[in-house]
N, C-alpha and C positions, 0 to 999 in steps of 0.2 A: 518685565521679562526682557532679558538681553537678546539682541539679534545682531546678525552680521550685516554690515553695511558696506557695499562696494561701490565706489565712485566710477562712473563711466564717462569718459571725455571723448566725444566724437571730434576728431581733429583732422579729417580727411578733406575738408573743403579748401577751395582755391581762393575764395574771397575776391571775386572779380570786381566788385563795386569799389574796392579800395584802390584799384588802378596802381598797384604796387608791383615790385619785381619778385615778390615772394608771397606765399599765403599770409593772410593777416595775423594769424596766431604766432608768426615768427617775426613780426615787426617789434621794434624795441621801444620800451617805455621805461624811463628811470633806470636805464642800464640793464634791463632784463627783457626777454621776450614776453609778449602777452601770455603765451602758453606757460612760461615759467611762473608768472604771477598766479595764474589759475591753478596750476598744480600745487603750488606752495600752500594755497588755502586748504586743499584736500589733505596734503601730507601732514600738516600741523594740527589737524582736528582729531581729537582723541577718539571719536566714535567711528572713524572711517578705517576699515581694516586694510583695504588695498585699493589700487586704482588701475583701471584698464583704459589705455589710450588707443583709440582707433585711428591709425595713420593712413595717409594716402599711399598708394602703391609706389614703391621706389622713392619714398620721401627722403630727400637728401639733407634735411635740416635738423631733424630731431637728434641725430647722432652728435651734433655739435653742442647739445645741451648737457649740463653736468648731471641731469636726472637719468641719463640713459641706463645706468647700472643700478639705480635705486631698488632696493629689495622689495619695496611695496608697489612698484610699478610694473605692469605687464603690458606688452604691446601686441596689438592684433592689426591685421590689414582691414582698412575701412572699405566701404562699398560705394556705389554710385550715388546714393542719397544718404541723408542723415539717418533715415530709418534703417537702411541696410547696414550702416556703420554701427549703430547701436545694437542691432540684432547680432552682428558678428561678435561684438563684445560679450553679449549675454550668452551666446552659444558656447563660450569657453569656460563659463562659470558652472561648477559642479553643484554648488549649494543653491538649489532652486528655491528654497524657502528664505534665502537672504533677501535683502532689499537693495535695489539699484538706485543710486543717486546720480542722475544724468545731468551733466552741466556743460554748457557751451565752452569750447576752448577759448573763444574770444570774449569771454565775460569775466574780466580779471578783478572786478571791484566788489565782489560779494563779501559781505561782512559776516563775522562769526555769529553775531546775534540773529541775523536772518536765517542762517543755516540751522542754528539751534531751534528756532521756531518751527522750521519745516520738519526737523527730525523728531519732533514731538508727536507727529501723526503716526498712528498705528492702524487706522482703518484700512481695509483691503482696497478701498477705492483709490487710495493714494492721495497725493497732493502736489501742487506746484506753487512756487513763488509767483506772485502777480501783483500788479498795481492797478487801482481803478483808473479808468480813462478820464482825463481832465480836459483835454482839448475837445473842441467841437468836431464831430465826425461826419463827413459827407460821403454819400454813396453816389458814384458816377456811372455813366454809360461808357461804352468802349471808346468813345471819342473824347473822354475827359470832361464831359458836361455834367453838372450836378443834377442828380435825379431827386434826391431828398436829403434832409438832415436827420441823422439817426438819433434816437433816444440813447444817451450815453449812461443813463442811471444804472444800468445793469451790465455795462461793458467793462471788460478788464483787458489789460495788456499782459500777455503771458511772458514770464521770464524763466530762467532756470536758476537753481536746480529744479528738476522734476523727480518725484520720489515714489517708487512703486515696488511692489513685491516682484521678484525676478521672474517667477514662473508665469504670473499673470501678464506682465508686460511682454514677455517673450511670445506667449500665445497671441496676444493682441497684435503685435507687430507682424508675426508670421501670417495671420489671417488677413490683416489689412493689406499686406503686400500681395498676397495671393489674389485678393479681390480687386487689386489695382486701385485702391482707394487713395485719396489725397491725405498723406500723413505728414503734417508740418512740424509736429512735435510729439513727444511720447503721450501726452494727455489726449491728443486727438485720436491716437490708436486705441487708447483705453476707452474713450467715449464710444468709438465704433463698436467696441466689444461689449457695450452696455454698462460700463462703469461710470460713476459720477465723481471725478476727482475734486478734492477740496481746494479752495483758493486760500492761500496764506499770504497776507498782505506783506509785501516786501518794500524795499527802498527804491526810489527813483534813480539813485546813483549806481544801481546794479546794471550798468549799461552793457550792451553788446557792441563791440567795436566792429562797425560795418562800413562806415564811410571815412574818408581822410580826416574830416574835422573831429571825429570821435577820438582820435589819438590824443589830441590836446585835452579833451574833456576827461579821458581816462587818466592822464597824467595828473590832472588837478585832483581828481578823487583819490587816487592812490597816494598822493602827497599828503592829503588830509588824513588818510588812514594811518600813516606812519607817525603822526603826532601823538 
């Protein structure tokens, strides 16, 4: 059964850890901004009907991109947090039985193969891309002293996209925010609402550009994708 899929890109963050003169999604890699690489993934995929980008208030940078007038892209004002930005985007969607594909603005290396695997999910619990944790994980106290070493056999590192039916995600975010719960991604809101999202194994090169050194790594991965 066919269904409508709408990509949601929260792009209102300032990216303070990058220590750059502009938000990280507007830094340039291989002649394009990170956000342009990210949007291009969504624009070229045959299953994605349209894209909603949540921008920071008075964002001066998006207008410089050639995507500004693209017919498949709709802009909304983001919120104080990621959850608020995603909710603002969902609130303008009339087709509540469609599915939202939420993807980080600063995650430009997503492959079509990984995206296709995620889009195979039809269960109302939804799904996210993730990778099993391979490093040793330590738990510390507030002073940075190790308390214990965690069992990593069932630990996963969440990625995006995260894929949920719009009405269910909208309700989960609204309720989570009202209850002042910690919502770090869409899956955490769905978990609070009683859902159990599926984990779809992704690739480790689907990195989120967060620190200055990530730019070099993103450039390397994007260069390999072009081959």
